[in-house]
Every structure is written in C-alpha cells, then in structure tokens.
N, C-alpha and C positions, 0 to 999 in steps of 0.2 A: 423498415426494421430491417436487422439486418442479420444474415444466418454468414455461418464460416465451419465451412468443410473439411478436413484435411486430415489425409493417414500422416502419423505423426512416426511410425515407423520406428516404435520403442523407443522415441529419441532418444537414435541413433543417424545423425547426419552425415554428412557424404565423405565429412574426413572421419570417421567413422568414429567420432567421434560422441562420448553419451553425455546430455546435455540437458534438461527437461526446462531449466529456467531459461534458456534461449529456446524454445518452443513457446514458454510463456512469452514474452517477449515479439515470436512473430504473430502472433493474437492479437496482443493486446495493444501493435500500431494500428488494427483495426474494431477494435472496441464491438464490439459482436455484441449481437441478442441472447446469442443462440453460437451456441459451437457443435458440432458435432466431430467426436473423432476417430479416426479408426487405430488398428493395433499399439495398442495401452497393454505394459506390462503392468503387474499386481501383484506385488511379492515374490518378483522373479530374481530367483541367485542371478542373473544375468547381467540384471541392473540392477544391482545392487541391493535388491528389498524393497525397495520402494515401491509407495503407494502410487501408481503415477497419475494415474484419471484423479485422486482427490489433491497431491498436488498440485497439478497444470490448473485446478476448481481454484481452490488456497487460492493460489497467484492471480489470477481474474476476480474474485469475487460475488463466484458463481455456486449451486447447488450443482452436483452432480449426480446424473445416475447410469451406471456402472454394469456392462452384459458380461460376464463373463461368458462368451465363445469355447474355451479350453480352460481345463483345469488340472494341475498336474499334482499333486496331494493340494502344499497348501499355495501356491503359483498360479497365478493365471494370468488369461489372455483376452483383450475382448477389446467392447469397442464402450463409449460412452457419449450420455447427451449435458452438455453444461448451460446452465440457461441466469440470468441475474432476476425473470419471472418468475412469481407463486405456479409450482405443478405438481402434480404427483402422478407417480410411477403406474399407467395401464398396466405397461405388458415387459417380459426382460424373457429371453428364451433360443431353445437351438431351432433355425434351419435344415432342413434337409440334408440328406447328401447321399455319395453314391460307397456302397462298403465293396473291400475288395481291391480300391486303387491305394495302394503304397502313398504314400509322402500326403496325402488329401487330409488339409487344418479343418478340424470342424467350424460353423458356422454361425453365426446366432443374430440379433436385431432387437433393439429398444424399442420404445416406444414410449414418449410420456406426451400429457394433457395442462399444457401453459393456460396461462389466464394475462392476456392483454387487453389491456383497458373494457374490461367485463368481456372479451369475447374468445372462445376458448378455442387454442391453437393444436393440433396437434402436430407433433413431429415424433419423427422414425428415422432411426440410423444404422446401418445396416453392412457388412462386407463381404460381399460374397466373392464364392472358392476360384479357380482358375481355371474348370474343364467343363467346358458349352456345356453338356450332358446337368453335370450338379449346377451351374447358374440355372440354367433353365427354369430343372427343377425348384428351387431355392428364389427366381422369381413371379413363378409361379402359385409361390404359396404365401409370400408377402402379398401379392392379387389375394388371394384367399379367404376364408369365414377369417381368420385366427388375425391377423394382421387388416389389414387397407381395409378388410370385406365384415370387417365386425363390423356387431351392429352399435357397439357404441365407437367407432370412427369413422362420425359426421362431420360435417361444418369444412371450414381451412386443414386442410393439411399441406409439407412439406414430410416426404420421403428424402432422406438424404445420402451420400457416402461412396464411399470405394467399392463399382460394380465390375473392374475387371472386368466391362467390355463396351465395344464403343458402339454406336448409335446404329451399327449396320449391320449386328450382332440379333440374335432372335432372344433373349432376357432383356434388350431392352429394350425391344420393339414390344413386346410382354405386359410391361411395365407402360410405356408410351399409349394403350391400350385405352388404360386407364383412368392414367397422368399425363399430365404436358412435361415436357422439357423444360427447366426455367430456360434458357442457353434460346430455343425457338420462339417460345411464347415471344421476345423480343426479338425474334430476326436478326440474333447475333450473330455479324462477320466481319469476320471470320469466327472457326467457332474457338473458347477458348480450352485452353490444353492446363493440362497438369502433370504430366510424367513424361522423361522423370523433371526433375527440376531445377536438370544442369539445363537441359537444352530438349523443353518440355512439344509434346509431336503427338502425342494420343491422348487422348479425352473420355477418360473411364470415371474419372470422381463427376458427380451429376448431382443433381438437387432437380426435383421433378415435383410436383403445385398441384395443388387444382383450380376448377377454373376459377372456384372463390381467391385468390392469392395475386394483385399483378406484382409483376418480377419489370423493377426498372433499373437494376444495371448487374451486369456479372464480369464477372475481372478475378483474372490469377496474380496475386503480387510479384511478381518478381527484382526483388529487392537482394543483396546481397547477403543478407540475413535469413529470406526464405529459400531462396537456391542452395541455402547448405544446411537448412536446421536437420531438411527428410529431404527421402529420393521421392517423394509429392512435395508437389504447390498447395499450399489453402485459396479452393474456392470459395470466391466469397461473393456473395447473392444478397441483396438489399430488394422489398420489397413489401407491398402493405396488402391488409386483407379489405376487399369487399365488403361492404355491410350490404344486405341484403334485407330490404324492407318487406 
C-alpha cells in the first residue's frame, strides 16, 4: 500500500504558474492509495475560484474529505485526504493557536477511517503552524483525546502532513512518544527531505505510524515536474498492515 503526502502550495509552482493539473500529474505517476494534501484553495478568487481538492480527487478517481482551516466568507483554504478505498469521515476541525501574534494562519486536521481488505485504517492529515509555541500546542492536541487519543482511534493508524518541524524540535518529540517516524522505523539513511523542492535540505514533511504498520519504503520524487509543481516535494511511503491474531 502507498501513501503520498504533499504540500501543494495552492497549486502554484516554482515558476509562479497556477496549474492544478500539474499537481494531479505529479501524484498520479506514483499511483498512491492515500493522498494527504496541504495548502489547498477552495473557491478562492486568487486561484480562479476552483475547488482544488475536488479537481485533484476527480483527476485521480478518488474520494475526498476536506477540512477548511481558514474561511473568508465563501473562500476556503486547508487540507484534504483522498483515497480509493471505502472510507468515512471521523473528524475535521481546528487545532489550537496563539492569540495576539499577527499573521498566524488558523490550522486544522482531518481524520478518516478507511476499510482495506476488511481491516479498518485510521488516516490523519495536518499542517502545523510556524511558531514553535503554537506547534507545541498543536502537536499536543493531535496526541490528545480529540484526535489520536480518541476512544475510536484504535488499530492501524497513519498521521501525515507538513509539520513545519524537524526531528530535533519539541513538537516532533511529542509525536514520536506516541507514534513511530516512518523513516526511522526503517532506518532511512540519509533521511528523505522534501523542502524546498528545488534543493531539498529540510525534513518537515513527515509520516508517523502505529507499530502495527510496517513501513517498506520512503522516497521523495525528484523529477523535473515534481521540482517545479510546488515548493515542496511529495513524500511517498509504502507500507503493510500487520494483522495481529
């Protein structure tokens, strides 16, 4: 099975060109079963009023669940999970923020449960803020009883997204006390980095898993198309679900 997580930068590439179909092409090349997307515009004037989440889902023949982290009248901006498996929405909502700091964007998360060959799989997608104190609050919330600690969030679980935090930060450490970093589970060396797309030097896009998920591969496609389509590269994680009898 394959998950792809991707900050698509509202489908505006490094050439400053808005091109939703280019994002579809980058994703489709890797034939993922699950796609976690961050920085999507839905109905926003700046990107032509398009529902980017739905257009990408239609292009991949997947279902989509979108969470609007930010709403401005009828315009929305946020994150989505796409999959080809039967699924249901478990939760979509806001993460905590810090008041009084100008310029902070609202942040959120979305959680679905997919059915894979009779096994239920939890998938969560998020995009954390830029301020360390804000990130710490958001990571703690994700590990708390509204999300990963929820009574219904049991069994195989994946948490993916743009965390804006490297592996030496406190938000990352909060998460790995509960989940395994996909790259560390397989001893990935050197680590796979995704930002910036033209010269990836920083690891801020992550996938975390429960122990009943065995990661079999991690990569960040570095084709000319993926280097141009967004300011992040997609992160691709192959995995298997371990059935415990």
